[in-house]
N, C-alpha and C positions, 0 to 999 in steps of 0.2 A: 789606334787610339792605342796612347799610355797610361793615363791620368782619368781615376773614372772615383773624383768626389764628391759623392752625394750627401753631405753634410745637412744633420737634421731637417730631412724636407719628411716628415711622417710616414716613409715608407712601409707597406705593412706586407703580411705573407713571407712565404719563404723566398730564400734567393735563386733565382731560376738556376734550373743547372743550365744553362745553354751559357752561365756564365764563362765557362770553360774553355767557348770556342771563341775568346776572346787572346787567342794567341801572345797577340802583342802587349797585351795589357802591364804594365810597370809596374801600378801605384794603385793599390783597392782599396780605397776607402770610405764605410759606409758604416759609422759611428753614429750613434743618438738617433737610430729610426726606430720603429718598428717592426723591424722580418720575425719569424719565428719560423718553428722547424729544428731541423740538421742544417748542418755544411754540407751544399753537396759537393761530396765526392773529387765531380769535377772542375773542382777548385784547383784541385793536384795537375791540374794541366796548362795552367800560368807559369809554363819554365821559367822566365824571366822576371817573375814577381819580386822584388825585395822587402816591401812592404803591405803588411795584410792588417787590416785596422777593421775589425766587425764590431769594438766593444759597442756595450749601453746598447742591447738588442735585446730580445726572448727568445735568441737563440737554443737551443737545451739538444740535449742526447750526448753522443759522444762525438770528441772533434775524430775527424776522417782520417786513419792508420797510415795514408800516403801521405798525409802532413809533415808527419819531420826527414822524409829522403826526399820527394817530390824537388827539391829543388835547393842547391846549394850556394842561390843569391841571397836569398831570404833573409834580411837584417832585421826586419823587425816586425815583431808579431805579438797583436792586441786584440784579446778575445775578451776583456775584462766585464764584469756588468751583465752577464746573461745567467743562463739556467743549464751551463755543460756539466754533466755528471763524469767525463773522464776521458783522460786525455791518454787515448792506446797508440798515439804515435811510436815508432821505432827513431831515435833519431842517430844519422848516420853521423857517420868518423870525419865526414868535407861539411859537416853542419859549420853553416857563417854566422848563424843566428850572435846579433849584439843586444838586444830585448824584449823581454817577455814577460807580457802583463796577462794575469789569466785571474785575478782577484774580484772579490764577488761572485761567483760559480758555487758548484758543488761539487768538488773534485773531492777526492777523497785519500790520494795519494798521489805521489812524485815519480815518473818514469826513469830509471835508474839512467836508461841511454842518453839522460840529457846532458852525462857527464862529457860527450862527445861535443858540446859544444862548448867548447873552450874559449871563447872568444864573446862570452854573453857578460856583460857589463849588467845590468839591471834584471833582476827577477822580482817577481813582486808574485804571490799566491796565496795576497792574505784574504779575508773572509770565508774561506773555503772549511769543509767538514774533513781536513785532510791528518789521519790519525799516526802513529809510528813515533820514531824518533827522530832527533833532528838530521838533516842529511848533510854527514860528516866530509862526505863524498866529495860535494862542494869544495872544501878546503882547495882542491886544488884550480881551481877557478882561475886562472892569472890575472884578468883584464875586469872582473866582478866588483864592483864599488857596492849597488844594492843588493841589497837582500831583505826581503820582507816577507814574511808569513807571518803576520797579527791574522788574530780572532780565527786559530783552528781547534786540533785536537791532538795537537803533537804531544809526544810526553815524554819522561829517563830523563836522566841529566845530561848535561853538554861537559862533561868529561871523560869520554873516548879519547883511550892511547890512541896518540897514533907517530907514525914516522914522519911525515910533513912540517919538515923544520920551522917553517913561515905561511900556515897557513892563514885561508885569503890575504895577502900582502898588500890589496887597493881598496879593503872594503873601508866605505864611509860610513855607509849606512845601515845597522842590524835593527831589526823591529823586528820580536820574536812576543808582544805583548797578547796577550790572554788567548794562554798555551794553558800548559798541565805539569812545567819542566819542573823539579825539584831539585835535591842537592844544594851545594858547592857553585857559586858564582864561577864561571870558566876563566880561570887564571890567564887559563895558557892564551890564549885568544888575546887578553888584556896587554900582554906582556908584547904580540906579534903585531898587532891591526897595524899595517902599515901606511897605509890610506888615513890613519887618524896621528899619524906622527908627524911633525914636520909639514904640513898642509903647504900648500902654495896656491896662492887664489889664481887660478886659470880655470877657462872655463872645460869639462867636461862633453865633446860631440861626437855625435855616431858617426860613422864613416863618410855618411854622403850632409851636407847642410838640411838638406832635404827635408831629411827622416829628423831634424831635430824641432819640425815644425809637429810633429805628432810623437812627441816625446812626453809624458807627464808620468809623476810621479806625485802618491798619496803617501805623505808623511804626518806625523803628529808633531807637532812643535810648540812649547810651553803651555801645552792643554790645548789645542785647537790645532783641526785637520785641517790640512791648506794639500793643496794641488801645485807642484812646482812645474815650470813651466824648461825651465834649464836645472842642469847643475854642476854646481860649484865645486871645485876641487875644497873648500875651506866650510860648504854643507857635514856635515859629521856629526854624527846622531846615534846611541844604544842605547834603545828602550824595551827594557825586560818586564814591563809592567806587570802587574797581577797571574805571575805564576804563584807556584811550592817553592822558589827560593830561598835557601836557609844558610847560616854560617854570617861569617864576616864579611866585610867588602873588600875586597884584594889591597891590600898598599899598590901591586904593581899598574893598577889604573892609573898612575899618574902619570904611566911611560905614555898615556894617550896626549900628547900636549896640546893637542889639535882640535879636540872634542868642545863640542860646545853643546850640546843639549845631551843632559843622561838624567834615566829616566829610571830608576829601581823599585819605584812605590808598590806598594800593594802586595809583598812577599812576606816571609818570616823571616828577615835576616836582624843576627843578635852581635850583639856588642858592640863596638864605641863609632865616631863617625870616625875613617881614619883622616890621619894629616893629611896624607897626600893630595886629597884631596885639593888642600890651599895650592897644588903645586901644578894645576890646571889651567895656566891663566889666562884663558880667553873664553872660560865658560860661560854660556850666556843662561841655561835654566838647570837648575838640580831639582830634584824629586826625590824623597827620599819618605814620604810620606809613608803611611799605614804600614807598617814593621816592627821590629822590637827594639829599635835601638837604644842604645842605653848613651849614659854617661854624659859631659858636659859637652856643649858644640864648641868645634875648634875654634880659635879667635884668630887660627890661620884664613879660613873661609872667609874673614874680611879684607882678605888681599884678592875675592875675584873682581877686579875696580868694570868687568864686563858684567854681571851676576845682575839681571834683569826678575828674572821669577828663581823661586826660592819657597818650596814646600817642605817642613822637618813635620807636621804635625801629625798627628796621632801615633807618636813611641814611646817612650818610658825618659825621654832627656831630661837631666836637671841640670841647677845651674843657672848663674845671671846671662843672659842674652848679650853676644857683644852689639855694640854699637855704634861700632864707629866704621868708620868710610861708608860704604855699601851697604851694611846691615840696618844703618839709621833709615835706609826707601824702605824695607818691606816691616809690614803690615800686621797685626794682630792672627792672622787668619793663617801667615805662613810656620805657625807654634801651637795652635790648638789641640786641644787633646792631652800635652805634655804635663803629667801634674806635677813634677815636680822645676819645671822652668819658671822662674820670676824675672823679672824686669818693667818698664816704665810700660810696654803695651800689651801687658795681661794684668787681669785681677787680681791675680796672684806677684804681689813687690815683693824684691830681696830684703834679707836682714838687716834692718838697724843696726848702729854703733852698740845699741843695749839689747839684740841679738831676737829681737822680738818682729813677726812679720807685722804686714798693713793690709788690710782688707779693705773691701767698697765699703761706703757708708748704703744704709736703706735706700739713699735717694737719689742712689744709680737707676739707669732704664730699665724698668721692671718688665719690658716685653717679652721676656721671657721666649724672644726667639734669637739664635746667635747663627747670620748666613757667611758660610765660607769655603770654600773647593765644595759647592754643590749639595752641602747640608745643613737640615735641619732642623730643630729641637721641636717635637709635639707630645704631648702626653694624651693619650684616648682615652686614659678610664683610671677610676680611681677607687682606692679600695676605702675600708669607714672609715671615722674618723679625718682630725687632718693629716694623715700621713698618707699616701698610696705606698700599698704593699705591693701590688702588683699591676701592670698594665699590656695594652695590646699595643704593639704598634704597628701601624697600618702600611701599604705596598707605599715602596717610595723607589726614584731613579735612580739613587746614586747609593747616600747612605744615610742613617739617623740616628742622631743620638734622642736620647729620650731625657725629660727632663723633671723633673718630680714637687719643684714649686713657683710660686711667681717671685719671694725676694733672693735678691740680688747677689746677695752672704752668701745666701744656701743653695742659687742657681751653680755661682763658684767654685762650690766645694762638693755641691753631690751629684752634675750634671756627667751623666753614663753613657759615654761615645759606644754605638755600637753598629756592626754594617749589616744591611739588611740588602739578598739581591731584589730586583725589579718581581712584582706579581708573587711576591711569599709574604706569610705572616711567623709574626717571632712574637713568642710569650717570653716577658722576664723578667723574672724574679727578684728582688730586691730585698736582700737581710741585714742591710748595713745598719749602722745604728740610729743613724736621723730616721731611717725609715721605720725601724720598729720601734721609733716613739725615746727612745733609752738617750736623744739628745733631741734639742727640741730647736730647730734650725732660725727661728723667729728668738731664741735667745739665748744670745751666749754664753749667760753665764751658766747656763745649762752644761757647756760641753767642758768648764771648768769642773761642775760639780762634780762629772762623770769621769774627771781625771781627762777628757778627751783632750788632747791637739784637735786643731779645726784638719790639721794636714793631715793627721791618723784618719780622719773619715774618707778621705779621698783616699786613703791605701786601704779599708774598709772596701770600699767603691768596687776599683777598680783590679783590688785580689785577685785573679782568674778562679781559683776555688768558689770564691764567695759567689759569684756571681752565675748565676743559674741558667740555662738558656734548653727549652724545647721546642721543636719543628710542630707546626700543628698541619 
Protein backbone atom coordinates (compact mmCIF):
# COMPACT_ATOMS: atom_id res chain seq x y z
CA UNK A 1 0.00 0.00 0.00
CA UNK A 2 1.31 3.48 -0.94
CA UNK A 3 -1.52 5.70 0.35
CA UNK A 4 -3.57 5.74 3.55
CA UNK A 5 -5.92 8.75 3.42
CA UNK A 6 -9.09 8.22 5.52
CA UNK A 7 -10.00 11.89 5.99
CA UNK A 8 -12.96 12.92 8.20
CA UNK A 9 -14.13 9.43 9.04
CA UNK A 10 -14.60 10.06 12.78
CA UNK A 11 -12.05 7.38 13.75
CA UNK A 12 -11.50 7.23 17.51
CA UNK A 13 -8.99 5.74 19.89
CA UNK A 14 -5.21 5.60 19.55
CA UNK A 15 -3.35 5.17 16.28
CA UNK A 16 -2.46 1.44 16.27
CA UNK A 17 1.23 0.71 16.72
CA UNK A 18 0.93 -1.93 13.98
CA UNK A 19 0.90 0.90 11.48
CA UNK A 20 4.69 0.67 11.51
CA UNK A 21 4.42 -2.67 9.71
CA UNK A 22 3.17 -0.94 6.57
CA UNK A 23 6.71 -0.43 5.32
CA UNK A 24 5.65 0.49 1.78
CA UNK A 25 3.40 3.32 2.95
CA UNK A 26 4.22 6.60 1.18
CA UNK A 27 1.43 8.95 2.33
CA UNK A 28 -0.14 8.76 5.79
CA UNK A 29 -3.01 11.27 5.91
CA UNK A 30 -5.39 10.98 8.89
CA UNK A 31 -6.62 14.55 9.62
CA UNK A 32 -10.02 15.62 10.96
CA UNK A 33 -10.69 12.44 12.90
CA UNK A 34 -10.83 11.77 16.65
CA UNK A 35 -7.63 9.85 17.22
CA UNK A 36 -6.34 10.22 20.78
CA UNK A 37 -3.33 9.27 22.86
CA UNK A 38 0.30 9.63 21.82
CA UNK A 39 1.75 9.17 18.35
CA UNK A 40 3.21 5.63 18.34
CA UNK A 41 6.98 5.46 17.97
CA UNK A 42 6.49 2.63 15.46
CA UNK A 43 5.59 5.34 12.94
CA UNK A 44 9.34 5.88 12.57
CA UNK A 45 9.55 2.50 10.81
CA UNK A 46 7.91 4.07 7.77
CA UNK A 47 11.19 4.84 6.03
CA UNK A 48 9.70 5.87 2.68
CA UNK A 49 7.16 8.32 4.08
CA UNK A 50 7.35 11.82 2.47
CA UNK A 51 4.04 13.05 3.95
CA UNK A 52 2.66 12.72 7.48
CA UNK A 53 -0.61 14.58 8.09
CA UNK A 54 -2.33 13.99 11.44
CA UNK A 55 -3.86 17.43 12.00
CA UNK A 56 -7.09 18.15 13.87
CA UNK A 57 -7.28 15.10 16.11
CA UNK A 58 -6.93 14.72 19.89
CA UNK A 59 -3.34 13.49 19.91
CA UNK A 60 -1.37 14.45 23.00
CA UNK A 61 1.90 14.04 24.82
CA UNK A 62 5.31 14.22 23.16
CA UNK A 63 6.20 13.72 19.54
CA UNK A 64 8.40 10.62 19.23
CA UNK A 65 12.09 11.54 19.44
CA UNK A 66 12.87 9.43 16.41
CA UNK A 67 10.57 11.49 14.18
CA UNK A 68 13.22 14.09 13.39
CA UNK A 69 15.79 11.75 11.93
CA UNK A 70 14.04 8.52 10.98
CA UNK A 71 13.50 9.53 7.38
CA UNK A 72 15.42 11.73 4.97
CA UNK A 73 12.43 11.64 2.58
CA UNK A 74 9.89 13.39 4.84
CA UNK A 75 8.81 16.62 3.12
CA UNK A 76 5.61 17.63 4.90
CA UNK A 77 4.76 17.21 8.59
CA UNK A 78 1.39 18.53 9.76
CA UNK A 79 0.40 17.84 13.36
CA UNK A 80 -1.61 21.03 13.90
CA UNK A 81 -4.77 21.19 15.99
CA UNK A 82 -3.87 18.54 18.56
CA UNK A 83 -2.75 18.63 22.22
CA UNK A 84 0.93 17.90 21.75
CA UNK A 85 3.06 19.23 24.61
CA UNK A 86 6.64 18.73 23.42
CA UNK A 87 8.64 18.47 20.22
CA UNK A 88 11.75 16.72 21.46
CA UNK A 89 12.83 15.32 18.14
CA UNK A 90 16.40 15.91 17.03
CA UNK A 91 16.32 16.85 13.36
CA UNK A 92 19.24 15.33 11.48
CA UNK A 93 21.46 17.17 9.03
CA UNK A 94 19.95 15.14 6.21
CA UNK A 95 16.55 16.70 6.99
CA UNK A 96 14.52 17.27 3.80
CA UNK A 97 11.48 18.83 5.48
CA UNK A 98 9.82 21.60 3.46
CA UNK A 99 6.61 22.26 5.37
CA UNK A 100 6.12 22.08 9.17
CA UNK A 101 2.77 22.83 10.78
CA UNK A 102 2.34 22.47 14.55
CA UNK A 103 -0.20 25.22 15.18
CA UNK A 104 -2.86 24.89 17.86
CA UNK A 105 -0.98 22.61 20.26
CA UNK A 106 0.55 23.14 23.72
CA UNK A 107 4.20 23.44 22.81
CA UNK A 108 6.45 25.58 25.01
CA UNK A 109 9.55 25.64 22.83
CA UNK A 110 11.04 25.14 19.35
CA UNK A 111 13.97 22.69 19.07
CA UNK A 112 17.12 24.39 17.81
CA UNK A 113 17.98 21.27 15.82
CA UNK A 114 15.34 22.44 13.34
CA UNK A 115 18.15 24.59 11.92
CA UNK A 116 19.28 21.46 10.09
CA UNK A 117 16.13 21.62 7.94
CA UNK A 118 17.48 24.21 5.53
CA UNK A 119 14.89 23.35 2.86
CA UNK A 120 11.96 24.55 4.97
CA UNK A 121 9.55 26.81 3.11
CA UNK A 122 6.65 27.00 5.59
CA UNK A 123 6.74 27.05 9.41
CA UNK A 124 3.61 27.46 11.51
CA UNK A 125 3.89 27.39 15.33
CA UNK A 126 0.89 29.64 15.97
CA UNK A 127 -1.47 29.24 18.94
CA UNK A 128 0.91 27.44 21.28
CA UNK A 129 2.55 28.43 24.57
CA UNK A 130 6.06 29.03 23.24
CA UNK A 131 8.22 31.26 25.44
CA UNK A 132 11.56 32.96 25.03
CA UNK A 133 13.14 35.13 22.38
CA UNK A 134 12.43 35.43 18.68
CA UNK A 135 14.13 32.52 16.80
CA UNK A 136 16.81 34.61 15.08
CA UNK A 137 18.58 31.42 14.01
CA UNK A 138 15.86 30.92 11.39
CA UNK A 139 17.30 33.89 9.45
CA UNK A 140 19.60 31.45 7.68
CA UNK A 141 16.81 29.43 6.05
CA UNK A 142 17.35 30.21 2.34
CA UNK A 143 13.94 28.96 1.14
CA UNK A 144 11.68 30.06 4.03
CA UNK A 145 8.61 31.86 2.72
CA UNK A 146 6.15 31.61 5.62
CA UNK A 147 6.87 32.07 9.34
CA UNK A 148 3.83 32.16 11.62
CA UNK A 149 4.42 32.53 15.37
CA UNK A 150 1.07 34.14 16.20
CA UNK A 151 -0.48 33.82 19.68
CA UNK A 152 2.41 32.60 21.80
CA UNK A 153 4.38 34.04 24.72
CA UNK A 154 7.52 35.13 22.88
CA UNK A 155 9.19 38.23 24.32
CA UNK A 156 12.19 40.53 24.13
CA UNK A 157 13.21 42.67 21.17
CA UNK A 158 13.70 41.86 17.50
CA UNK A 159 16.86 43.93 17.27
CA UNK A 160 19.56 41.35 17.95
CA UNK A 161 22.79 42.08 16.11
CA UNK A 162 23.50 39.54 13.39
CA UNK A 163 26.26 38.80 10.91
CA UNK A 164 23.71 37.53 8.39
CA UNK A 165 23.84 40.02 5.52
CA UNK A 166 20.46 39.04 4.04
CA UNK A 167 18.21 37.53 6.75
CA UNK A 168 15.10 35.68 5.59
CA UNK A 169 15.92 36.26 1.90
CA UNK A 170 12.65 34.78 0.57
CA UNK A 171 10.21 35.47 3.42
CA UNK A 172 6.75 36.53 2.22
CA UNK A 173 4.59 36.04 5.32
CA UNK A 174 5.68 37.03 8.86
CA UNK A 175 3.01 36.88 11.56
CA UNK A 176 4.03 37.46 15.20
CA UNK A 177 0.68 38.81 16.38
CA UNK A 178 -0.31 38.48 20.06
CA UNK A 179 3.09 37.98 21.67
CA UNK A 180 5.01 40.21 24.11
CA UNK A 181 7.70 41.72 21.89
CA UNK A 182 9.06 45.13 22.93
CA UNK A 183 11.37 47.80 21.56
CA UNK A 184 11.57 49.28 18.10
CA UNK A 185 10.33 47.65 14.92
CA UNK A 186 13.02 45.56 13.17
CA UNK A 187 14.39 48.04 10.66
CA UNK A 188 17.03 45.54 9.51
CA UNK A 189 14.36 43.11 8.36
CA UNK A 190 12.44 45.74 6.45
CA UNK A 191 15.59 46.45 4.47
CA UNK A 192 16.24 42.82 3.57
CA UNK A 193 12.99 40.90 3.10
CA UNK A 194 13.75 39.91 -0.48
CA UNK A 195 10.47 38.02 -0.88
CA UNK A 196 8.58 41.30 -0.38
CA UNK A 197 10.64 43.25 -2.91
CA UNK A 198 9.85 43.00 -6.62
CA UNK A 199 7.87 39.77 -6.13
CA UNK A 200 6.72 37.96 -9.26
CA UNK A 201 3.29 36.42 -9.73
CA UNK A 202 4.28 32.74 -9.62
CA UNK A 203 2.91 29.76 -7.75
CA UNK A 204 5.17 28.36 -5.06
CA UNK A 205 4.98 24.57 -5.14
CA UNK A 206 6.22 21.90 -2.79
CA UNK A 207 8.59 19.41 -4.40
CA UNK A 208 5.87 17.04 -5.59
CA UNK A 209 2.48 18.19 -6.87
CA UNK A 210 0.64 15.63 -4.74
CA UNK A 211 1.92 17.39 -1.60
CA UNK A 212 0.24 20.61 -2.74
CA UNK A 213 -3.10 18.95 -2.02
CA UNK A 214 -2.27 18.89 1.68
CA UNK A 215 -0.69 22.32 2.00
CA UNK A 216 -2.77 24.73 4.10
CA UNK A 217 -1.83 28.12 5.45
CA UNK A 218 -3.84 29.94 8.12
CA UNK A 219 -3.39 33.70 7.76
CA UNK A 220 -5.20 36.88 8.78
CA UNK A 221 -5.96 39.12 5.80
CA UNK A 222 -7.92 42.36 6.11
CA UNK A 223 -8.98 41.39 9.63
CA UNK A 224 -10.35 37.97 8.66
CA UNK A 225 -8.83 34.55 9.39
CA UNK A 226 -8.44 32.65 6.15
CA UNK A 227 -7.05 29.29 5.09
CA UNK A 228 -5.10 29.29 1.84
CA UNK A 229 -4.48 26.16 -0.18
CA UNK A 230 -1.98 27.67 -2.55
CA UNK A 231 0.82 30.15 -1.95
CA UNK A 232 1.43 32.80 -4.58
CA UNK A 233 4.69 34.68 -4.57
CA UNK A 234 2.61 37.88 -4.48
CA UNK A 235 0.97 37.01 -1.14
CA UNK A 236 3.05 39.23 1.14
CA UNK A 237 2.07 40.22 4.67
CA UNK A 238 3.62 41.63 7.85
CA UNK A 239 1.43 41.18 10.92
CA UNK A 240 2.91 42.61 14.16
CA UNK A 241 -0.36 43.42 15.93
CA UNK A 242 -0.94 43.17 19.70
CA UNK A 243 2.61 43.40 21.02
CA UNK A 244 4.44 46.20 22.86
CA UNK A 245 6.48 47.66 20.02
CA UNK A 246 7.38 51.33 20.52
CA UNK A 247 9.11 54.12 18.65
CA UNK A 248 8.35 55.28 15.14
CA UNK A 249 7.53 53.42 11.94
CA UNK A 250 10.86 53.02 10.09
CA UNK A 251 11.23 54.80 6.77
CA UNK A 252 12.89 51.64 5.46
CA UNK A 253 9.50 49.94 5.24
CA UNK A 254 9.12 51.58 1.82
CA UNK A 255 11.72 49.10 0.52
CA UNK A 256 9.02 46.43 0.62
CA UNK A 257 7.42 47.55 -2.62
CA UNK A 258 5.62 44.20 -3.05
CA UNK A 259 3.98 44.25 0.40
CA UNK A 260 0.18 43.85 0.26
CA UNK A 261 -0.94 43.55 3.88
CA UNK A 262 0.55 45.54 6.79
CA UNK A 263 -0.82 45.37 10.34
CA UNK A 264 1.01 47.20 13.15
CA UNK A 265 -2.08 47.77 15.30
CA UNK A 266 -2.33 47.54 19.10
CA UNK A 267 1.21 48.56 19.99
CA UNK A 268 2.59 51.81 21.43
CA UNK A 269 4.07 53.28 18.26
CA UNK A 270 4.63 57.05 18.31
CA UNK A 271 5.55 59.78 15.88
CA UNK A 272 3.89 60.47 12.58
CA UNK A 273 2.73 58.14 9.83
CA UNK A 274 5.80 57.91 7.63
CA UNK A 275 5.41 59.34 4.14
CA UNK A 276 7.29 56.34 2.77
CA UNK A 277 4.18 54.15 3.15
CA UNK A 278 2.88 55.94 0.08
CA UNK A 279 5.61 54.23 -1.95
CA UNK A 280 4.20 50.73 -1.36
CA UNK A 281 2.00 51.14 -4.40
CA UNK A 282 0.24 47.72 -4.28
CA UNK A 283 -0.65 47.84 -0.57
CA UNK A 284 -4.19 46.46 -0.11
CA UNK A 285 -4.65 46.63 3.68
CA UNK A 286 -3.15 49.03 6.25
CA UNK A 287 -3.97 48.82 9.96
CA UNK A 288 -2.21 51.22 12.34
CA UNK A 289 -5.05 51.44 14.89
CA UNK A 290 -4.67 51.53 18.68
CA UNK A 291 -1.24 53.18 18.79
CA UNK A 292 -0.06 56.67 19.79
CA UNK A 293 0.63 58.02 16.33
CA UNK A 294 0.37 61.79 15.95
CA UNK A 295 0.45 64.47 13.27
CA UNK A 296 -1.51 64.61 10.05
CA UNK A 297 -2.48 61.81 7.71
CA UNK A 298 -0.01 62.12 4.80
CA UNK A 299 -1.68 63.00 1.53
CA UNK A 300 0.82 60.61 -0.11
CA UNK A 301 -1.35 57.71 1.08
CA UNK A 302 -4.12 58.75 -1.32
CA UNK A 303 -1.95 57.38 -4.11
CA UNK A 304 -2.40 53.81 -2.80
CA UNK A 305 -5.00 52.90 -5.42
CA UNK A 306 -5.18 49.20 -4.39
CA UNK A 307 -5.93 50.04 -0.74
CA UNK A 308 -9.31 48.52 0.19
CA UNK A 309 -9.01 48.40 4.00
CA UNK A 310 -7.72 51.24 6.16
CA UNK A 311 -7.80 51.50 9.95
CA UNK A 312 -6.17 54.51 11.61
CA UNK A 313 -8.58 54.60 14.56
CA UNK A 314 -7.63 55.22 18.21
CA UNK A 315 -4.50 57.33 17.72
CA UNK A 316 -3.65 61.02 18.22
CA UNK A 317 -3.92 62.12 14.60
CA UNK A 318 -4.93 65.68 13.78
CA UNK A 319 -5.95 67.80 10.83
CA UNK A 320 -8.15 67.21 7.85
CA UNK A 321 -8.74 63.73 6.46
CA UNK A 322 -7.57 63.48 2.83
CA UNK A 323 -10.53 62.90 0.56
CA UNK A 324 -9.05 62.42 -2.89
CA UNK A 325 -8.73 59.16 -4.81
CA UNK A 326 -8.93 55.98 -2.69
CA UNK A 327 -9.57 57.81 0.59
CA UNK A 328 -13.01 58.85 -0.61
CA UNK A 329 -14.11 55.21 -0.24
CA UNK A 330 -13.35 54.85 3.50
CA UNK A 331 -15.93 55.42 6.23
CA UNK A 332 -15.91 56.93 9.71
CA UNK A 333 -14.75 53.72 11.39
CA UNK A 334 -11.35 54.10 9.73
CA UNK A 335 -10.67 57.23 11.82
CA UNK A 336 -12.75 57.01 15.03
CA UNK A 337 -10.97 57.93 18.27
CA UNK A 338 -8.64 60.56 16.78
CA UNK A 339 -9.92 63.67 18.55
CA UNK A 340 -7.90 66.07 16.43
CA UNK A 341 -9.13 64.82 13.06
CA UNK A 342 -11.81 66.63 11.14
CA UNK A 343 -13.62 66.11 7.87
CA UNK A 344 -16.88 65.24 6.18
CA UNK A 345 -16.93 61.71 7.63
CA UNK A 346 -16.64 62.84 11.25
CA UNK A 347 -18.88 64.69 13.68
CA UNK A 348 -16.12 67.29 13.98
CA UNK A 349 -15.93 69.44 10.91
CA UNK A 350 -12.83 71.32 9.84
CA UNK A 351 -12.46 75.03 10.45
CA UNK A 352 -14.36 77.37 8.17
CA UNK A 353 -13.01 80.62 6.82
CA UNK A 354 -13.94 82.44 10.03
CA UNK A 355 -12.02 79.92 12.15
CA UNK A 356 -15.09 78.37 13.79
CA UNK A 357 -15.78 74.67 14.17
CA UNK A 358 -19.05 73.08 13.06
CA UNK A 359 -20.69 70.59 15.41
CA UNK A 360 -23.67 68.28 14.87
CA UNK A 361 -27.09 69.53 15.90
CA UNK A 362 -29.31 68.09 18.58
CA UNK A 363 -31.40 66.47 15.83
CA UNK A 364 -28.63 64.01 15.03
CA UNK A 365 -28.90 60.33 15.87
CA UNK A 366 -29.44 59.82 19.61
CA UNK A 367 -28.87 56.08 19.67
CA UNK A 368 -25.83 56.29 21.94
CA UNK A 369 -24.05 53.48 20.12
CA UNK A 370 -21.14 53.50 17.72
CA UNK A 371 -20.31 50.35 15.84
CA UNK A 372 -16.91 50.14 14.22
CA UNK A 373 -14.18 47.51 14.26
CA UNK A 374 -15.95 45.51 16.93
CA UNK A 375 -16.46 48.07 19.70
CA UNK A 376 -19.59 49.50 21.25
CA UNK A 377 -20.36 52.26 23.69
CA UNK A 378 -22.29 51.26 26.80
CA UNK A 379 -22.99 53.05 30.09
CA UNK A 380 -23.54 50.61 32.92
CA UNK A 381 -24.15 52.90 35.90
CA UNK A 382 -24.42 56.53 36.96
CA UNK A 383 -23.51 58.80 39.81
CA UNK A 384 -25.85 61.29 41.39
CA UNK A 385 -27.46 64.13 39.44
CA UNK A 386 -27.48 64.53 35.70
CA UNK A 387 -23.77 63.87 35.22
CA UNK A 388 -22.20 60.41 35.52
CA UNK A 389 -19.07 60.68 37.64
CA UNK A 390 -18.12 57.03 37.66
CA UNK A 391 -19.36 53.92 35.92
CA UNK A 392 -18.52 50.27 35.49
CA UNK A 393 -17.70 48.74 32.13
CA UNK A 394 -18.47 45.04 32.02
CA UNK A 395 -17.15 42.08 30.08
CA UNK A 396 -16.51 42.66 26.38
CA UNK A 397 -15.01 40.67 23.53
CA UNK A 398 -12.61 43.14 21.91
CA UNK A 399 -12.79 46.66 23.26
CA UNK A 400 -15.31 49.20 24.49
CA UNK A 401 -15.86 52.88 24.84
CA UNK A 402 -17.85 54.46 27.64
CA UNK A 403 -20.26 57.26 26.83
CA UNK A 404 -21.69 59.52 29.44
CA UNK A 405 -24.83 61.05 27.93
CA UNK A 406 -27.35 60.74 25.13
CA UNK A 407 -26.88 64.16 23.63
CA UNK A 408 -25.22 63.81 20.23
CA UNK A 409 -23.08 66.94 20.82
CA UNK A 410 -22.07 65.62 24.23
CA UNK A 411 -21.43 62.21 22.72
CA UNK A 412 -19.20 63.68 20.05
CA UNK A 413 -17.17 65.62 22.58
CA UNK A 414 -16.89 63.46 25.67
CA UNK A 415 -16.80 59.81 24.55
CA UNK A 416 -13.86 58.10 26.24
CA UNK A 417 -12.36 55.14 24.39
CA UNK A 418 -10.97 52.45 26.63
CA UNK A 419 -9.79 48.91 26.01
CA UNK A 420 -10.88 46.07 28.27
CA UNK A 421 -9.74 42.46 27.99
CA UNK A 422 -12.41 39.79 27.87
CA UNK A 423 -13.49 38.53 31.24
CA UNK A 424 -12.21 41.52 33.18
CA UNK A 425 -13.98 44.41 34.87
CA UNK A 426 -12.57 47.88 34.78
CA UNK A 427 -13.59 50.93 36.77
CA UNK A 428 -13.18 54.29 35.09
CA UNK A 429 -13.27 57.66 36.85
CA UNK A 430 -13.86 60.69 34.69
CA UNK A 431 -12.93 63.96 36.43
CA UNK A 432 -13.37 66.13 33.32
CA UNK A 433 -15.20 69.45 33.38
CA UNK A 434 -18.37 68.03 31.85
CA UNK A 435 -18.55 65.10 34.25
CA UNK A 436 -18.09 67.28 37.30
CA UNK A 437 -20.75 69.69 36.17
CA UNK A 438 -18.52 72.67 35.39
CA UNK A 439 -19.91 72.55 31.88
CA UNK A 440 -23.44 71.58 30.98
CA UNK A 441 -23.26 69.39 27.88
CA UNK A 442 -26.83 70.27 26.95
CA UNK A 443 -26.17 74.00 27.16
CA UNK A 444 -23.39 75.17 24.83
CA UNK A 445 -23.50 78.64 26.35
CA UNK A 446 -22.18 77.22 29.62
CA UNK A 447 -19.03 76.14 27.80
CA UNK A 448 -18.57 79.72 26.67
CA UNK A 449 -19.28 81.00 30.17
CA UNK A 450 -16.63 78.70 31.53
CA UNK A 451 -14.21 79.92 28.86
CA UNK A 452 -13.97 76.35 27.62
CA UNK A 453 -13.69 75.42 24.00
CA UNK A 454 -15.49 72.10 23.31
CA UNK A 455 -12.22 70.76 21.90
CA UNK A 456 -10.58 71.56 25.25
CA UNK A 457 -13.12 69.31 26.92
CA UNK A 458 -11.90 66.54 24.67
CA UNK A 459 -8.34 67.24 25.75
CA UNK A 460 -9.41 67.03 29.37
CA UNK A 461 -11.01 63.65 28.82
CA UNK A 462 -8.29 61.96 26.81
CA UNK A 463 -5.36 63.39 28.73
CA UNK A 464 -3.61 60.42 30.32
CA UNK A 465 -3.20 61.75 33.88
CA UNK A 466 -6.86 62.72 34.07
CA UNK A 467 -8.13 59.25 33.23
CA UNK A 468 -7.65 56.99 36.24
CA UNK A 469 -8.13 53.28 36.02
CA UNK A 470 -8.04 50.58 38.64
CA UNK A 471 -8.45 46.80 38.31
CA UNK A 472 -11.13 45.13 40.29
